[in-house]
N, C-alpha and C positions, 0 to 999 in steps of 0.2 A: 814257546808257550805264552799265551796271552791271559793274564790274570784279570778276572772280572770282579769277583767278590772273594771273600775268604773261602767259601765253599765251591765256587764255580771257577774253573779255568779251562781254556780252550787249547787243545793240542795243535801243533803245527800242521799235522796232516789234515785237519778239518778246514784249514784256510788255504785258498789258492789266490795268488795275486798275479794279475796280468797288467802289463804296462803298455799303454797305447799313446799315440800322439794326441796332444791336447790342442783344443782350439783356444782362441783368445790371445791376450797379450804375450809377448815374448820375442817379437821380431823374427829374424831368420832362425833363431834358436828353436822356435816352435816347429819348424819343418824338419829339424834334425833329431831332436831329442824326444823320446817317449816318456813324457813326464806325468801324464795322467795315469791314475791307478784304478783298476777294477778289482775290488776285493770280493771274493766269493766264499761264503761260510756255509758249509753243509749242515744246516741246523737240524734237519729231520733225522740225520744219522748220528748226531752228536750224543755220545754217552754221558756227557757232563750236565745235560739239561733234562729236567723232568718233563713229563707230558704236559703238565699245566703250564709250565714256563714256555714250552714250545708253542702251545696254543695261543698264549698271550703274545709271544714274539711274532707269530704269523699275523695276528690282527694289527699289531703295531707297525710291522714292516710294510704292510699294504702292497703297493706295486713292486716293491723291492723283493718280494717273495716270489720265487719261481715255481713252476709246476712240479719240479722234482724235489722241492723242499729245501731250497738253498736261499740264503739272503745275499743279494748282490748290492754292493755299495760302490758308487763311482765318485771319484774326487779328482778335480782338475783345477783346483783353486790357486795353487802355488806354482811357481816355475820350477821348483825343486821336486824331483821324484821322491826323495826321502821324506820330505815334509808332507807331500800328498799321501804317502803310504802311512805315515804317522796319524794324519787326520782321519783316514779311512778306518784304521784300527781303533782310534778313540771313539768314532761314531758307532762302530759295531759294539764296542764295550758298553757304551751308554745305552744303546738300544736293548741289549741283553739285560742291563741293570734295571731298566724301566720295566722289562717283562718279568723280572723276579718279584716285583711289588704286587702283592695280592690285593685286589681291589676290595674296599670295605663293603660288606654286605648291606644292602639298603633295608632298613626296617620300616615297614608300612605303618603309618600312623592314621588315626581316625580323628575326624573333627568332632569335638565334644558336643553334647546336646545343648549346652549353654551357649557355645559359639554359634550354633545353627539358629537358636532362638534369637540371639542378638542380631544376627544378620537379617532375619525375617522382619524383626521389629524396625530396624533401620530402613529397610526397603519400604515398609508400610508408612513410616514417618515421611520419607521422601515422596511417596505417592500422594500423601495428604497435602503436602506443600504444593505439589504440581497441580493437584485438583483445584486448589484455591486460586490458581492463576487463570482460571477460565474467564470468559468474557464478562464484563461488568454489565449488570442488568440496567434497565431504563430508570433513571432517577428523576 
């Protein structure tokens, strides 16, 4: 079981991990050991997440969200399989934590009549200054 917050935890059946060969550094070790991890979390079927959290998770996951409603996280940063697995689980937990935060509702504000008046006056003053810059008459 993976604990996300006090209220949210993910059961082991919701996560599947697949280990594949990693590219990058590691010498001959890279050809022998499947150290990269592909973590798949069945978010759409998860009973621990509310509908709103799932919707936010879908938006946050972006390309990592599959058509069948799963979040796929791939990690191949370390040479150790265990460490890559740890990193993938941490990333999933962080993604879900970010999805639990309810965005603050935007309150529409209006420009006050006084501010509008000040803006128009400033424009008029600026226009007068520019009008005085015209060509100098014959002297």
